[in-house]
DRENZA-540817 format. One record per residue: x, y, z of N, C-alpha, C in turn; residue number from 0; residue in three letters. Coordinates in nm, 3 decimals. Example, Ala and Ser with C-alpha at 12.3 -4.5 7.8 and 13.67 -1.06 7.14 Angstrom:
<nodes>
<<1.319, -0.569, 0.780>, <1.230, -0.450, 0.780>, <1.320, -0.330, 0.780>, 0, ALA>
<<1.285, -0.225, 0.708>, <1.367, -0.106, 0.714>, <1.290, 0.003, 0.787>, 1, SER>
</nodes>
This chain:
<nodes>
<<15.475, 10.900, 5.681>, <15.507, 10.943, 5.822>, <15.661, 10.955, 5.837>, 0, UNK>
<<15.705, 11.070, 5.881>, <15.853, 11.089, 5.906>, <15.912, 11.003, 6.027>, 1, UNK>
<<16.025, 10.974, 6.029>, <16.095, 10.915, 6.146>, <16.123, 11.019, 6.244>, 2, UNK>
<<16.056, 11.018, 6.361>, <16.082, 11.128, 6.464>, <16.195, 11.095, 6.544>, 3, UNK>
<<16.289, 11.191, 6.551>, <16.419, 11.180, 6.619>, <16.442, 11.270, 6.734>, 4, UNK>
<<16.502, 11.209, 6.845>, <16.547, 11.290, 6.960>, <16.700, 11.286, 6.954>, 5, UNK>
<<16.766, 11.395, 6.960>, <16.922, 11.402, 6.971>, <16.958, 11.424, 7.116>, 6, UNK>
<<17.047, 11.348, 7.154>, <17.097, 11.364, 7.295>, <17.252, 11.367, 7.296>, 7, UNK>
<<17.308, 11.495, 7.318>, <17.447, 11.509, 7.323>, <17.473, 11.652, 7.399>, 8, UNK>
<<17.568, 11.639, 7.483>, <17.597, 11.765, 7.567>, <17.672, 11.877, 7.485>, 9, UNK>
<<17.718, 11.837, 7.361>, <17.792, 11.952, 7.283>, <17.681, 12.004, 7.178>, 10, UNK>
<<17.669, 12.140, 7.197>, <17.579, 12.217, 7.116>, <17.615, 12.203, 6.969>, 11, UNK>
<<17.749, 12.214, 6.950>, <17.803, 12.207, 6.806>, <17.765, 12.063, 6.740>, 12, UNK>
<<17.777, 11.954, 6.824>, <17.749, 11.824, 6.761>, <17.602, 11.810, 6.734>, 13, UNK>
<<17.522, 11.873, 6.821>, <17.376, 11.853, 6.798>, <17.334, 11.942, 6.677>, 14, UNK>
<<17.394, 12.056, 6.657>, <17.363, 12.145, 6.548>, <17.406, 12.070, 6.414>, 15, UNK>
<<17.515, 12.019, 6.422>, <17.568, 11.943, 6.294>, <17.469, 11.826, 6.255>, 16, UNK>
<<17.435, 11.749, 6.363>, <17.357, 11.638, 6.339>, <17.214, 11.680, 6.296>, 17, UNK>
<<17.163, 11.788, 6.361>, <17.029, 11.826, 6.308>, <17.039, 11.873, 6.164>, 18, UNK>
<<17.139, 11.949, 6.128>, <17.153, 12.003, 5.996>, <17.158, 11.875, 5.888>, 19, UNK>
<<17.231, 11.777, 5.932>, <17.260, 11.650, 5.848>, <17.121, 11.579, 5.835>, 20, UNK>
<<17.057, 11.560, 5.943>, <16.935, 11.476, 5.946>, <16.806, 11.535, 5.889>, 21, UNK>
<<16.810, 11.673, 5.892>, <16.683, 11.742, 5.848>, <16.692, 11.765, 5.694>, 22, UNK>
<<16.810, 11.722, 5.629>, <16.823, 11.728, 5.485>, <16.752, 11.610, 5.426>, 23, UNK>
<<16.718, 11.508, 5.518>, <16.648, 11.391, 5.465>, <16.494, 11.404, 5.477>, 24, UNK>
<<16.428, 11.382, 5.370>, <16.290, 11.411, 5.368>, <16.210, 11.330, 5.470>, 25, UNK>
<<16.243, 11.200, 5.504>, <16.178, 11.122, 5.585>, <16.213, 11.132, 5.737>, 26, UNK>
<<16.306, 11.232, 5.775>, <16.349, 11.263, 5.915>, <16.289, 11.384, 5.981>, 27, UNK>
<<16.248, 11.385, 6.105>, <16.214, 11.499, 6.171>, <16.272, 11.498, 6.318>, 28, UNK>
<<16.350, 11.596, 6.333>, <16.415, 11.612, 6.466>, <16.303, 11.680, 6.564>, 29, UNK>
<<16.255, 11.602, 6.661>, <16.147, 11.660, 6.738>, <16.198, 11.726, 6.874>, 30, UNK>
<<16.318, 11.692, 6.917>, <16.378, 11.750, 7.045>, <16.518, 11.731, 7.047>, 31, UNK>
<<16.595, 11.815, 7.132>, <16.732, 11.790, 7.157>, <16.751, 11.794, 7.314>, 32, UNK>
<<16.836, 11.711, 7.367>, <16.874, 11.702, 7.506>, <17.020, 11.731, 7.527>, 33, UNK>
<<17.052, 11.789, 7.627>, <17.195, 11.831, 7.652>, <17.248, 11.733, 7.767>, 34, UNK>
<<17.164, 11.661, 7.823>, <17.219, 11.558, 7.928>, <17.130, 11.441, 7.930>, 35, UNK>
<<17.171, 11.328, 8.015>, <17.095, 11.204, 7.997>, <16.967, 11.214, 8.070>, 36, UNK>
<<16.955, 11.293, 8.179>, <16.830, 11.311, 8.248>, <16.718, 11.376, 8.161>, 37, UNK>
<<16.766, 11.487, 8.095>, <16.679, 11.556, 7.994>, <16.643, 11.472, 7.892>, 38, UNK>
<<16.723, 11.377, 7.847>, <16.681, 11.287, 7.725>, <16.570, 11.197, 7.770>, 39, UNK>
<<16.574, 11.137, 7.898>, <16.469, 11.049, 7.949>, <16.343, 11.130, 7.959>, 40, UNK>
<<16.349, 11.251, 8.013>, <16.214, 11.342, 8.011>, <16.154, 11.364, 7.880>, 41, UNK>
<<16.239, 11.406, 7.787>, <16.198, 11.433, 7.653>, <16.153, 11.316, 7.573>, 42, UNK>
<<16.209, 11.203, 7.595>, <16.169, 11.083, 7.529>, <16.023, 11.050, 7.579>, 43, UNK>
<<15.998, 11.071, 7.710>, <15.873, 11.036, 7.759>, <15.760, 11.133, 7.708>, 44, UNK>
<<15.806, 11.258, 7.685>, <15.705, 11.375, 7.633>, <15.685, 11.354, 7.485>, 45, UNK>
<<15.786, 11.316, 7.420>, <15.771, 11.319, 7.266>, <15.759, 11.190, 7.201>, 46, UNK>
<<15.783, 11.071, 7.277>, <15.781, 10.930, 7.219>, <15.842, 10.932, 7.077>, 47, UNK>
<<15.970, 10.962, 7.072>, <16.036, 10.965, 6.938>, <16.048, 10.813, 6.886>, 48, UNK>
<<16.070, 10.802, 6.755>, <16.085, 10.657, 6.702>, <16.234, 10.630, 6.731>, 49, UNK>
<<16.322, 10.719, 6.720>, <16.468, 10.691, 6.739>, <16.528, 10.799, 6.817>, 50, UNK>
<<16.621, 10.749, 6.920>, <16.699, 10.844, 6.995>, <16.838, 10.827, 6.957>, 51, UNK>
<<16.905, 10.941, 6.913>, <17.054, 10.935, 6.882>, <17.124, 10.984, 7.017>, 52, UNK>
<<17.199, 10.891, 7.073>, <17.248, 10.914, 7.214>, <17.395, 10.915, 7.220>, 53, UNK>
<<17.445, 11.016, 7.281>, <17.590, 11.013, 7.334>, <17.612, 10.933, 7.461>, 54, UNK>
<<17.737, 10.876, 7.495>, <17.740, 10.811, 7.619>, <17.790, 10.912, 7.723>, 55, UNK>
<<17.898, 10.983, 7.693>, <17.938, 11.067, 7.804>, <17.874, 11.197, 7.824>, 56, UNK>
<<17.780, 11.206, 7.918>, <17.692, 11.336, 7.924>, <17.683, 11.356, 8.079>, 57, UNK>
<<17.652, 11.478, 8.127>, <17.640, 11.513, 8.249>, <17.505, 11.463, 8.309>, 58, UNK>
<<17.496, 11.458, 8.446>, <17.383, 11.422, 8.532>, <17.339, 11.270, 8.510>, 59, UNK>
<<17.343, 11.221, 8.392>, <17.315, 11.075, 8.379>, <17.384, 11.039, 8.244>, 60, UNK>
<<17.456, 10.937, 8.250>, <17.529, 10.883, 8.115>, <17.428, 10.827, 8.018>, 61, UNK>
<<17.475, 10.809, 7.887>, <17.385, 10.782, 7.785>, <17.345, 10.629, 7.814>, 62, UNK>
<<17.417, 10.540, 7.876>, <17.383, 10.400, 7.875>, <17.265, 10.382, 7.981>, 63, UNK>
<<17.278, 10.455, 8.089>, <17.173, 10.459, 8.188>, <17.045, 10.525, 8.134>, 64, UNK>
<<17.064, 10.625, 8.056>, <16.938, 10.695, 7.993>, <16.879, 10.602, 7.903>, 65, UNK>
<<16.949, 10.525, 7.827>, <16.908, 10.424, 7.720>, <16.811, 10.327, 7.793>, 66, UNK>
<<16.870, 10.274, 7.907>, <16.795, 10.176, 7.992>, <16.656, 10.236, 8.034>, 67, UNK>
<<16.668, 10.352, 8.077>, <16.543, 10.411, 8.130>, <16.444, 10.447, 8.023>, 68, UNK>
<<16.488, 10.496, 7.910>, <16.397, 10.527, 7.800>, <16.333, 10.404, 7.752>, 69, UNK>
<<16.405, 10.296, 7.739>, <16.353, 10.161, 7.684>, <16.254, 10.099, 7.779>, 70, UNK>
<<16.285, 10.118, 7.912>, <16.197, 10.056, 8.008>, <16.057, 10.128, 8.007>, 71, UNK>
<<16.059, 10.252, 7.977>, <15.939, 10.343, 7.972>, <15.873, 10.314, 7.829>, 72, UNK>
<<15.948, 10.302, 7.726>, <15.886, 10.290, 7.594>, <15.978, 10.201, 7.511>, 73, UNK>
<<15.948, 10.056, 7.510>, <16.029, 9.966, 7.437>, <16.013, 9.983, 7.286>, 74, UNK>
<<15.916, 10.059, 7.234>, <15.903, 10.083, 7.094>, <16.001, 10.172, 7.033>, 75, UNK>
<<16.063, 10.252, 7.129>, <16.165, 10.361, 7.080>, <16.298, 10.275, 7.052>, 76, UNK>
<<16.363, 10.315, 6.952>, <16.492, 10.260, 6.929>, <16.603, 10.353, 6.952>, 77, UNK>
<<16.731, 10.305, 7.011>, <16.831, 10.406, 7.044>, <16.963, 10.360, 6.959>, 78, UNK>
<<17.009, 10.463, 6.898>, <17.146, 10.452, 6.828>, <17.237, 10.525, 6.918>, 79, UNK>
<<17.350, 10.462, 6.966>, <17.451, 10.526, 7.037>, <17.555, 10.583, 6.935>, 80, UNK>
<<17.591, 10.712, 6.955>, <17.685, 10.774, 6.868>, <17.801, 10.823, 6.964>, 81, UNK>
<<17.911, 10.761, 6.979>, <18.008, 10.787, 7.083>, <18.147, 10.777, 7.024>, 82, UNK>
<<18.243, 10.850, 7.093>, <18.376, 10.849, 7.065>, <18.441, 10.720, 7.127>, 83, UNK>
<<18.366, 10.638, 7.215>, <18.425, 10.535, 7.277>, <18.437, 10.420, 7.194>, 84, UNK>
<<18.532, 10.358, 7.167>, <18.539, 10.230, 7.089>, <18.588, 10.109, 7.156>, 85, UNK>
<<18.609, 10.124, 7.296>, <18.648, 9.986, 7.341>, <18.528, 9.908, 7.386>, 86, UNK>
<<18.545, 9.783, 7.396>, <18.425, 9.689, 7.393>, <18.339, 9.704, 7.507>, 87, UNK>
<<18.393, 9.744, 7.619>, <18.312, 9.763, 7.749>, <18.188, 9.857, 7.715>, 88, UNK>
<<18.217, 9.974, 7.648>, <18.109, 10.062, 7.624>, <18.010, 9.998, 7.518>, 89, UNK>
<<18.067, 9.940, 7.431>, <17.982, 9.879, 7.316>, <17.898, 9.772, 7.391>, 90, UNK>
<<17.941, 9.681, 7.474>, <17.878, 9.571, 7.532>, <17.767, 9.624, 7.629>, 91, UNK>
<<17.815, 9.727, 7.711>, <17.716, 9.775, 7.808>, <17.591, 9.859, 7.735>, 92, UNK>
<<17.624, 9.920, 7.632>, <17.513, 9.986, 7.555>, <17.421, 9.883, 7.488>, 93, UNK>
<<17.464, 9.774, 7.427>, <17.380, 9.675, 7.369>, <17.303, 9.612, 7.487>, 94, UNK>
<<17.364, 9.579, 7.600>, <17.295, 9.520, 7.714>, <17.185, 9.619, 7.762>, 95, UNK>
<<17.198, 9.750, 7.748>, <17.110, 9.838, 7.796>, <16.982, 9.847, 7.697>, 96, UNK>
<<17.003, 9.789, 7.581>, <16.907, 9.775, 7.484>, <16.920, 9.867, 7.357>, 97, UNK>
<<17.033, 9.927, 7.340>, <17.056, 9.998, 7.220>, <17.064, 9.905, 7.098>, 98, UNK>
<<17.001, 9.954, 6.987>, <17.001, 9.880, 6.861>, <17.107, 9.904, 6.762>, 99, UNK>
<<17.183, 10.011, 6.788>, <17.287, 10.054, 6.691>, <17.396, 10.115, 6.774>, 100, UNK>
<<17.523, 10.104, 6.716>, <17.632, 10.176, 6.784>, <17.727, 10.240, 6.677>, 101, UNK>
<<17.742, 10.370, 6.676>, <17.832, 10.421, 6.573>, <17.948, 10.497, 6.647>, 102, UNK>
<<18.061, 10.514, 6.583>, <18.167, 10.600, 6.638>, <18.146, 10.737, 6.583>, 103, UNK>
<<18.195, 10.832, 6.647>, <18.167, 10.982, 6.615>, <18.254, 11.001, 6.467>, 104, UNK>
<<18.347, 10.925, 6.447>, <18.421, 10.941, 6.316>, <18.353, 10.868, 6.194>, 105, UNK>
<<18.221, 10.819, 6.218>, <18.163, 10.748, 6.120>, <18.124, 10.844, 5.998>, 106, UNK>
<<18.098, 10.770, 5.888>, <18.046, 10.850, 5.763>, <17.911, 10.898, 5.794>, 107, UNK>
<<17.879, 11.009, 5.736>, <17.747, 11.063, 5.750>, <17.631, 10.967, 5.704>, 108, UNK>
<<17.672, 10.887, 5.585>, <17.573, 10.790, 5.531>, <17.550, 10.690, 5.626>, 109, UNK>
<<17.648, 10.650, 5.715>, <17.630, 10.546, 5.820>, <17.538, 10.596, 5.925>, 110, UNK>
<<17.534, 10.724, 5.956>, <17.439, 10.777, 6.072>, <17.294, 10.768, 6.002>, 111, UNK>
<<17.276, 10.804, 5.882>, <17.143, 10.811, 5.814>, <17.094, 10.666, 5.804>, 112, UNK>
<<17.179, 10.574, 5.764>, <17.153, 10.426, 5.740>, <17.117, 10.369, 5.874>, 113, UNK>
<<17.187, 10.398, 5.978>, <17.161, 10.340, 6.110>, <17.028, 10.390, 6.170>, 114, UNK>
<<16.981, 10.522, 6.148>, <16.854, 10.550, 6.200>, <16.739, 10.485, 6.122>, 115, UNK>
<<16.767, 10.474, 5.986>, <16.655, 10.409, 5.906>, <16.639, 10.255, 5.946>, 116, UNK>
<<16.760, 10.202, 5.970>, <16.761, 10.057, 6.015>, <16.685, 10.032, 6.138>, 117, UNK>
<<16.733, 10.101, 6.249>, <16.668, 10.079, 6.384>, <16.521, 10.117, 6.381>, 118, UNK>
<<16.491, 10.215, 6.290>, <16.348, 10.263, 6.292>, <16.261, 10.152, 6.243>, 119, UNK>
<<16.318, 10.061, 6.145>, <16.247, 9.947, 6.094>, <16.276, 9.819, 6.181>, 120, UNK>
<<16.327, 9.843, 6.307>, <16.357, 9.723, 6.398>, <16.474, 9.645, 6.376>, 121, UNK>
<<16.557, 9.683, 6.279>, <16.682, 9.610, 6.267>, <16.805, 9.661, 6.350>, 122, UNK>
<<16.909, 9.592, 6.352>, <17.021, 9.644, 6.431>, <17.110, 9.707, 6.329>, 123, UNK>
<<17.208, 9.800, 6.371>, <17.310, 9.855, 6.286>, <17.423, 9.879, 6.361>, 124, UNK>
<<17.543, 9.836, 6.314>, <17.675, 9.855, 6.367>, <17.785, 9.878, 6.254>, 125, UNK>
<<17.854, 9.975, 6.274>, <17.964, 9.995, 6.164>, <18.054, 9.874, 6.166>, 126, UNK>
<<18.134, 9.865, 6.066>, <18.225, 9.747, 6.055>, <18.327, 9.739, 6.176>, 127, UNK>
<<18.368, 9.857, 6.212>, <18.463, 9.861, 6.316>, <18.407, 9.806, 6.457>, 128, UNK>
<<18.285, 9.850, 6.474>, <18.212, 9.806, 6.604>, <18.180, 9.650, 6.588>, 129, UNK>
<<18.147, 9.597, 6.479>, <18.121, 9.465, 6.452>, <18.248, 9.385, 6.481>, 130, UNK>
<<18.359, 9.436, 6.439>, <18.490, 9.369, 6.465>, <18.535, 9.367, 6.618>, 131, UNK>
<<18.500, 9.470, 6.683>, <18.524, 9.477, 6.836>, <18.448, 9.376, 6.902>, 132, UNK>
<<18.310, 9.351, 6.846>, <18.241, 9.243, 6.917>, <18.281, 9.102, 6.893>, 133, UNK>
<<18.325, 9.083, 6.763>, <18.373, 8.954, 6.740>, <18.507, 8.921, 6.805>, 134, UNK>
<<18.591, 9.016, 6.819>, <18.707, 8.997, 6.896>, <18.680, 8.959, 7.036>, 135, UNK>
<<18.591, 9.043, 7.085>, <18.546, 9.006, 7.224>, <18.492, 8.872, 7.252>, 136, UNK>
<<18.413, 8.832, 7.155>, <18.345, 8.697, 7.156>, <18.452, 8.589, 7.159>, 137, UNK>
<<18.550, 8.611, 7.068>, <18.661, 8.504, 7.046>, <18.740, 8.498, 7.176>, 138, UNK>
<<18.766, 8.614, 7.244>, <18.845, 8.628, 7.369>, <18.751, 8.538, 7.473>, 139, UNK>
<<18.630, 8.567, 7.482>, <18.547, 8.491, 7.587>, <18.552, 8.348, 7.570>, 140, UNK>
<<18.538, 8.293, 7.441>, <18.554, 8.157, 7.414>, <18.681, 8.094, 7.458>, 141, UNK>
<<18.791, 8.178, 7.431>, <18.922, 8.128, 7.471>, <18.931, 8.124, 7.623>, 142, UNK>
<<18.869, 8.211, 7.689>, <18.878, 8.214, 7.838>, <18.809, 8.094, 7.891>, 143, UNK>
<<18.689, 8.075, 7.830>, <18.606, 7.962, 7.892>, <18.646, 7.828, 7.831>, 144, UNK>
<<18.743, 7.832, 7.733>, <18.788, 7.708, 7.677>, <18.692, 7.626, 7.615>, 145, UNK>
<<18.587, 7.682, 7.548>, <18.476, 7.617, 7.498>, <18.483, 7.605, 7.344>, 146, UNK>
<<18.426, 7.503, 7.283>, <18.410, 7.495, 7.141>, <18.287, 7.592, 7.111>, 147, UNK>
<<18.276, 7.624, 6.989>, <18.154, 7.713, 6.956>, <18.031, 7.626, 6.965>, 148, UNK>
<<17.942, 7.682, 7.040>, <17.806, 7.604, 7.064>, <17.707, 7.624, 6.951>, 149, UNK>
<<17.742, 7.723, 6.857>, <17.660, 7.741, 6.736>, <17.630, 7.618, 6.656>, 150, UNK>
<<17.736, 7.523, 6.667>, <17.731, 7.393, 6.593>, <17.622, 7.308, 6.643>, 151, UNK>
<<17.577, 7.333, 6.768>, <17.476, 7.251, 6.833>, <17.338, 7.282, 6.773>, 152, UNK>
<<17.324, 7.397, 6.710>, <17.187, 7.441, 6.659>, <17.154, 7.364, 6.540>, 153, UNK>
<<17.025, 7.332, 6.521>, <16.966, 7.272, 6.405>, <16.958, 7.375, 6.284>, 154, UNK>
<<16.942, 7.353, 6.167>, <16.927, 7.437, 6.055>, <16.802, 7.533, 6.087>, 155, UNK>
<<16.693, 7.479, 6.125>, <16.586, 7.569, 6.158>, <16.607, 7.660, 6.269>, 156, UNK>
<<16.681, 7.611, 6.380>, <16.711, 7.700, 6.486>, <16.808, 7.816, 6.442>, 157, UNK>
<<16.903, 7.777, 6.349>, <16.995, 7.894, 6.300>, <16.895, 7.989, 6.239>, 158, UNK>
<<16.805, 7.941, 6.153>, <16.726, 8.035, 6.070>, <16.644, 8.125, 6.162>, 159, UNK>
<<16.592, 8.064, 6.270>, <16.513, 8.146, 6.374>, <16.598, 8.245, 6.450>, 160, UNK>
<<16.727, 8.199, 6.483>, <16.817, 8.278, 6.551>, <16.841, 8.409, 6.469>, 161, UNK>
<<16.866, 8.398, 6.337>, <16.888, 8.520, 6.265>, <16.765, 8.621, 6.264>, 162, UNK>
<<16.641, 8.548, 6.249>, <16.520, 8.627, 6.225>, <16.495, 8.705, 6.348>, 163, UNK>
<<16.506, 8.631, 6.470>, <16.480, 8.704, 6.606>, <16.591, 8.806, 6.629>, 164, UNK>
<<16.711, 8.794, 6.590>, <16.819, 8.875, 6.610>, <16.802, 9.008, 6.528>, 165, UNK>
<<16.731, 8.986, 6.408>, <16.697, 9.099, 6.319>, <16.594, 9.186, 6.377>, 166, UNK>
<<16.530, 9.146, 6.497>, <16.433, 9.219, 6.558>, <16.284, 9.182, 6.523>, 167, UNK>
<<16.263, 9.065, 6.459>, <16.134, 9.019, 6.425>, <16.057, 8.954, 6.552>, 168, UNK>
<<15.931, 8.978, 6.563>, <15.848, 8.912, 6.672>, <15.826, 8.764, 6.628>, 169, UNK>
<<15.782, 8.692, 6.743>, <15.750, 8.548, 6.710>, <15.655, 8.541, 6.602>, 170, UNK>
<<15.546, 8.627, 6.606>, <15.447, 8.618, 6.506>, <15.495, 8.642, 6.365>, 171, UNK>
<<15.581, 8.741, 6.360>, <15.656, 8.773, 6.226>, <15.729, 8.649, 6.172>, 172, UNK>
<<15.811, 8.596, 6.261>, <15.884, 8.485, 6.224>, <15.805, 8.364, 6.183>, 173, UNK>
<<15.688, 8.344, 6.253>, <15.593, 8.229, 6.229>, <15.543, 8.262, 6.092>, 174, UNK>
<<15.505, 8.373, 6.053>, <15.440, 8.406, 5.920>, <15.546, 8.380, 5.808>, 175, UNK>
<<15.669, 8.429, 5.842>, <15.778, 8.413, 5.734>, <15.811, 8.274, 5.710>, 176, UNK>
<<15.803, 8.185, 5.829>, <15.846, 8.049, 5.795>, <15.730, 7.955, 5.783>, 177, UNK>
<<15.599, 8.012, 5.794>, <15.475, 7.934, 5.779>, <15.472, 7.823, 5.884>, 178, UNK>
<<15.496, 7.858, 6.010>, <15.482, 7.767, 6.131>, <15.399, 7.844, 6.236>, 179, UNK>
<<15.363, 7.779, 6.341>, <15.288, 7.856, 6.444>, <15.381, 7.933, 6.547>, 180, UNK>
<<15.333, 8.038, 6.592>, <15.416, 8.112, 6.696>, <15.456, 8.036, 6.812>, 181, UNK>
<<15.373, 7.926, 6.840>, <15.418, 7.841, 6.956>, <15.544, 7.752, 6.916>, 182, UNK>
<<15.547, 7.726, 6.795>, <15.665, 7.644, 6.753>, <15.786, 7.733, 6.749>, 183, UNK>
<<15.762, 7.858, 6.705>, <15.888, 7.965, 6.715>, <15.932, 7.982, 6.860>, 184, UNK>
<<15.839, 7.987, 6.949>, <15.877, 8.014, 7.094>, <15.952, 7.891, 7.146>, 185, UNK>
<<15.901, 7.761, 7.111>, <15.976, 7.653, 7.150>, <16.117, 7.647, 7.094>, 186, UNK>
<<16.132, 7.685, 6.983>, <16.281, 7.680, 6.913>, <16.355, 7.789, 6.976>, 187, UNK>
<<16.296, 7.906, 7.005>, <16.364, 8.025, 7.065>, <16.420, 7.979, 7.205>, 188, UNK>
<<16.334, 7.907, 7.278>, <16.377, 7.856, 7.406>, <16.493, 7.763, 7.399>, 189, UNK>
<<16.492, 7.663, 7.296>, <16.598, 7.570, 7.279>, <16.723, 7.647, 7.237>, 190, UNK>
<<16.717, 7.753, 7.160>, <16.828, 7.828, 7.106>, <16.904, 7.890, 7.232>, 191, UNK>
<<16.818, 7.956, 7.320>, <16.881, 8.019, 7.437>, <16.946, 7.929, 7.531>, 192, UNK>
<<16.877, 7.807, 7.548>, <16.938, 7.707, 7.631>, <17.072, 7.656, 7.576>, 193, UNK>
<<17.077, 7.621, 7.451>, <17.201, 7.555, 7.380>, <17.311, 7.665, 7.388>, 194, UNK>
<<17.281, 7.782, 7.362>, <17.388, 7.891, 7.360>, <17.420, 7.950, 7.486>, 195, UNK>
<<17.342, 7.904, 7.592>, <17.371, 7.954, 7.741>, <17.343, 8.107, 7.734>, 196, UNK>
<<17.232, 8.157, 7.669>, <17.207, 8.291, 7.673>, <17.065, 8.310, 7.755>, 197, UNK>
<<17.041, 8.440, 7.802>, <16.926, 8.441, 7.890>, <16.819, 8.553, 7.852>, 198, UNK>
<<16.838, 8.615, 7.730>, <16.747, 8.711, 7.697>, <16.763, 8.748, 7.548>, 199, UNK>
<<16.672, 8.817, 7.483>, <16.682, 8.847, 7.341>, <16.796, 8.946, 7.327>, 200, UNK>
<<16.817, 9.055, 7.408>, <16.946, 9.140, 7.384>, <17.075, 9.057, 7.374>, 201, UNK>
<<17.086, 8.951, 7.454>, <17.204, 8.872, 7.464>, <17.208, 8.795, 7.324>, 202, UNK>
<<17.091, 8.747, 7.284>, <17.092, 8.674, 7.148>, <17.135, 8.763, 7.041>, 203, UNK>
<<17.082, 8.894, 7.038>, <17.129, 8.980, 6.939>, <17.285, 9.007, 6.947>, 204, UNK>
<<17.339, 9.028, 7.062>, <17.474, 9.039, 7.083>, <17.557, 8.928, 7.028>, 205, UNK>
<<17.505, 8.809, 7.047>, <17.563, 8.683, 7.012>, <17.564, 8.683, 6.864>, 206, UNK>
<<17.453, 8.724, 6.798>, <17.447, 8.716, 6.645>, <17.535, 8.818, 6.593>, 207, UNK>
<<17.559, 8.936, 6.647>, <17.655, 9.035, 6.595>, <17.787, 8.984, 6.605>, 208, UNK>
<<17.827, 8.932, 6.725>, <17.962, 8.888, 6.736>, <18.002, 8.764, 6.646>, 209, UNK>
<<17.898, 8.694, 6.613>, <17.925, 8.573, 6.521>, <17.914, 8.610, 6.379>, 210, UNK>
<<17.872, 8.738, 6.350>, <17.873, 8.793, 6.216>, <17.739, 8.737, 6.146>, 211, UNK>
<<17.640, 8.693, 6.210>, <17.517, 8.640, 6.166>, <17.435, 8.763, 6.116>, 212, UNK>
<<17.437, 8.876, 6.195>, <17.380, 9.000, 6.152>, <17.491, 9.097, 6.155>, 213, UNK>
<<17.475, 9.212, 6.079>, <17.573, 9.319, 6.095>, <17.509, 9.441, 6.117>, 214, UNK>
</nodes>
């Protein structure tokens, strides 16, 4: 089964270039193209793509809001942001909206292909530059709050579960992998969120990327 992809970018030249690149991959199929955020939400609902490659700066609705709406309607879709914006506010807002990957438009072609395959398998993908932005932002936050790193509060098992959950695995998958019950995983997950003062899985993924636990 090919990975079904929706391209959302208001520049025809960018979409044409992306389509040409992606359709050279035997396991990729571009099912639709959108020229603005509103259109991308409508087409995602119609086509149920596996992956949406989304620009941020688009008319009628920006890519971050479109990402939020697409994922609210279909959480199984994975969104990769492909943007020229590299300051952390865009990166953080995109991840909070639920994007699984973030690439800059000057990324290597191989990164774009790898990002789509990664998010289609439920993993996150960030280029080294984006990972560095997130880590620097995290260090600044710690300095502002004057806190020691709460990661040290986690037990070995909690650190193990933190990484598996951040990689996109369900409680059931983590339970099978570690040979424990899903209830045990859920209990650990609750403790992890409490200890790290996090409130959702997207925040946990963000924490893991900033810490360099996942890349």
